[in-house]
C-alpha positions as CSV (number, residue, x, y, z in Angstrom):
1,M,0.0,0.0,0.0
2,D,1.9,2.9,-1.3
3,S,-0.9,5.4,-1.9
4,Y,-3.9,6.9,-0.2
5,I,-6.9,9.2,-0.8
6,D,-8.9,11.2,1.8
7,I,-12.6,11.6,1.5
8,R,-13.7,14.5,3.7
9,I,-17.3,14.5,4.7
10,Q,-18.9,17.9,4.4
11,P,-22.1,18.0,6.5
12,D,-24.7,20.8,6.2
13,A,-28.0,21.7,7.8
14,E,-29.8,18.9,6.0
15,M,-27.3,16.2,6.7
16,R,-25.5,15.7,10.1
17,A,-21.9,14.5,10.0
18,N,-22.6,11.0,11.6
19,V,-25.5,10.4,9.2
20,L,-23.5,11.4,6.2
21,L,-20.5,9.3,7.3
22,N,-22.8,6.3,7.6
23,K,-24.2,6.9,4.1
24,V,-20.8,7.4,2.5
25,Y,-19.4,4.3,4.1
26,S,-22.4,2.3,2.9
27,K,-21.7,3.5,-0.6
28,L,-18.0,2.6,-0.1
29,H,-19.0,-0.9,0.9
30,K,-21.2,-1.3,-2.1
31,G,-18.5,0.0,-4.4
32,L,-15.9,-2.3,-3.0
33,H,-18.4,-5.2,-3.1
34,D,-19.3,-4.5,-6.8
35,I,-15.6,-4.8,-7.9
36,R,-14.8,-7.5,-5.3
37,A,-11.9,-5.6,-4.0
38,T,-9.7,-7.2,-1.4
39,N,-6.8,-4.8,-1.8
40,I,-8.3,-1.5,-0.6
41,G,-8.2,-0.7,3.1
42,A,-10.1,2.0,5.0
43,S,-9.1,4.1,8.1
44,F,-10.4,7.0,10.0
45,P,-7.5,9.4,10.6
46,D,-9.6,11.9,12.6
47,Y,-10.6,9.2,15.1
48,K,-10.7,10.4,18.7
49,V,-13.9,9.3,20.5
50,L,-15.9,9.3,17.2
51,L,-14.7,8.2,13.8
52,G,-14.5,11.8,12.6
53,T,-15.2,13.2,9.2
54,V,-12.5,11.7,7.0
55,I,-12.4,8.3,5.5
56,R,-8.9,7.4,4.2
57,L,-8.6,4.7,1.5
58,H,-5.3,2.9,1.2
59,G,-4.0,0.9,-1.8
60,T,-1.8,1.2,-4.8
61,D,-2.0,4.3,-7.0
62,K,-3.6,2.2,-9.8
63,T,-6.1,0.4,-7.5
64,L,-7.3,3.7,-6.0
65,S,-7.4,5.4,-9.5
66,D,-9.4,2.5,-10.9
67,F,-11.8,2.6,-8.0
68,Q,-12.3,6.4,-8.2
69,S,-13.2,6.0,-11.9
70,K,-16.2,4.0,-10.9
71,N,-18.1,7.0,-9.5
72,W,-19.0,4.9,-6.5
73,L,-20.2,8.0,-4.5
74,G,-23.0,8.8,-6.9
75,G,-25.3,11.5,-5.5
76,L,-23.3,11.8,-2.3
77,S,-20.3,13.3,-4.1
78,G,-21.8,16.8,-3.4
79,Y,-21.4,16.1,0.3
80,C,-17.8,15.1,0.1
81,R,-14.5,16.6,-0.9
82,M,-12.3,14.0,-2.6
83,G,-8.6,14.5,-2.2
84,E,-5.9,13.7,-4.6
85,I,-4.3,10.2,-4.7
86,L,-1.0,10.8,-2.8
87,P,2.0,8.7,-1.8
88,V,2.2,7.4,1.8
89,P,4.7,9.4,3.8
90,Q,8.1,7.6,4.4
91,K,8.3,7.2,8.2
92,V,4.9,5.8,9.3
93,K,3.6,3.3,11.7
94,Y,1.0,0.6,10.8
95,C,-2.3,-0.1,12.3
96,N,-4.9,-2.9,12.0
97,V,-8.4,-1.5,11.5
98,S,-11.0,-4.2,12.0
99,R,-14.6,-5.0,13.0
100,W,-15.3,-5.8,16.6
101,Q,-18.2,-8.1,17.4
102,H,-19.5,-9.1,20.7
103,N,-19.9,-12.9,20.8
104,M,-23.0,-12.9,23.0
105,S,-26.4,-12.1,21.5
106,E,-30.1,-12.8,21.7
107,S,-30.0,-14.9,18.6
108,H,-27.1,-16.9,19.9
109,L,-29.0,-17.5,23.2
110,R,-32.0,-18.7,21.2
111,R,-29.9,-21.2,19.3
112,L,-28.4,-22.4,22.6
113,I,-31.8,-22.9,24.1
114,K,-33.1,-24.6,21.0
115,R,-30.2,-27.0,20.9
116,G,-30.5,-27.7,24.6
117,S,-26.9,-26.5,25.2
118,I,-27.9,-24.2,28.1
119,T,-29.9,-24.9,31.2
120,Q,-32.7,-22.7,32.5
121,D,-30.7,-21.6,35.5
122,K,-27.8,-20.5,33.2
123,I,-30.0,-18.4,30.9
124,K,-30.2,-15.5,33.5
125,A,-26.4,-15.5,33.9
126,Y,-25.9,-15.5,30.1
127,K,-28.3,-12.5,29.7
128,A,-26.4,-10.6,32.4
129,K,-23.0,-11.4,30.7
130,M,-24.5,-10.5,27.4
131,F,-25.6,-7.1,28.7
132,V,-22.1,-6.3,30.0
133,S,-20.4,-7.5,26.8
134,Q,-22.5,-5.2,24.7
135,M,-21.3,-2.1,26.6
136,T,-18.4,-0.8,24.6
137,T,-16.9,2.6,24.0
138,L,-15.8,1.7,20.5
139,P,-16.9,4.0,17.7
140,Y,-19.4,2.5,15.2
141,L,-21.1,3.0,11.9
142,E,-24.9,2.6,11.7
143,L,-25.4,0.8,8.4
144,E,-28.4,-0.3,6.5
145,S,-28.5,-3.6,4.7
146,T,-29.4,-3.2,1.1
147,S,-30.8,-6.7,0.9
148,T,-33.0,-6.7,4.1
149,G,-33.3,-3.0,4.9
150,K,-32.3,-3.7,8.5
151,H,-30.0,-1.4,10.4
152,H,-26.9,-2.7,12.2
153,R,-23.9,-1.3,13.9
154,R,-20.5,-2.1,12.7
155,Y,-18.1,-1.4,15.6
156,I,-14.6,-0.4,14.5
157,Q,-11.4,-1.1,16.5
158,M,-7.9,0.0,15.9
159,S,-4.9,-2.0,17.1
160,E,-1.8,-0.7,18.6
161,L,0.8,0.7,16.2
162,Y,3.3,-1.5,14.6
163,D,6.7,-0.7,13.0
164,E,6.3,-3.1,10.1
165,P,3.3,-3.7,7.8
166,V,1.4,-6.9,7.7
167,N,0.1,-8.0,4.3
168,G,-3.3,-9.6,3.9
169,D,-6.8,-9.1,2.4
170,F,-9.4,-6.6,3.3
171,D,-13.2,-7.3,3.3
172,T,-15.7,-5.3,1.3
173,F,-15.8,-2.8,4.1
174,G,-12.1,-2.1,3.7
175,L,-11.4,-3.7,7.1
176,S,-9.1,-6.6,8.0
177,K,-8.4,-8.7,11.1
178,T,-4.8,-9.3,9.9
179,A,-3.7,-6.8,7.3
180,T,-2.4,-3.4,8.4
181,I,-2.7,0.1,6.8
182,P,-0.2,2.9,7.1
183,W,-1.2,5.1,10.1
184,F,-0.3,8.8,9.9
């Protein structure tokens, strides 16, 4: 990953920053899915408590140029300022940006009950543990499924910084449990 491009969200009175970020990220996901990209990573360089108003795409110059030519933002392009494709600075650290999922949910509990894998007296303890595990301070995107229309949260976690990059594939959200992106 030798290049990057910044997409700066420009909210206005009609569209709040977090709503716009969710919509742009949904478009990004659809664009990456349509071309079946596994070589474009996403990060949020303005991340503090919230994800901020910049989505940074990482890849090679050619990969990012080809992706940009697809006009994947569509009607949302008026709400964003697209930067130029630039080379990654020389001395950078590397970070893993991935999805975080809690492993305890109502649906998982229903499956455990249906299979008979959990006793009645353990259900209450499971629910209490589930409640605690769902309390996270990680930032998230509120996305809408294009196939079902249901809303879901995609929690984003950033690893500690590494001195060396780790190669690997990215999913169609630009995230990876293994691959790193340049962090600057």
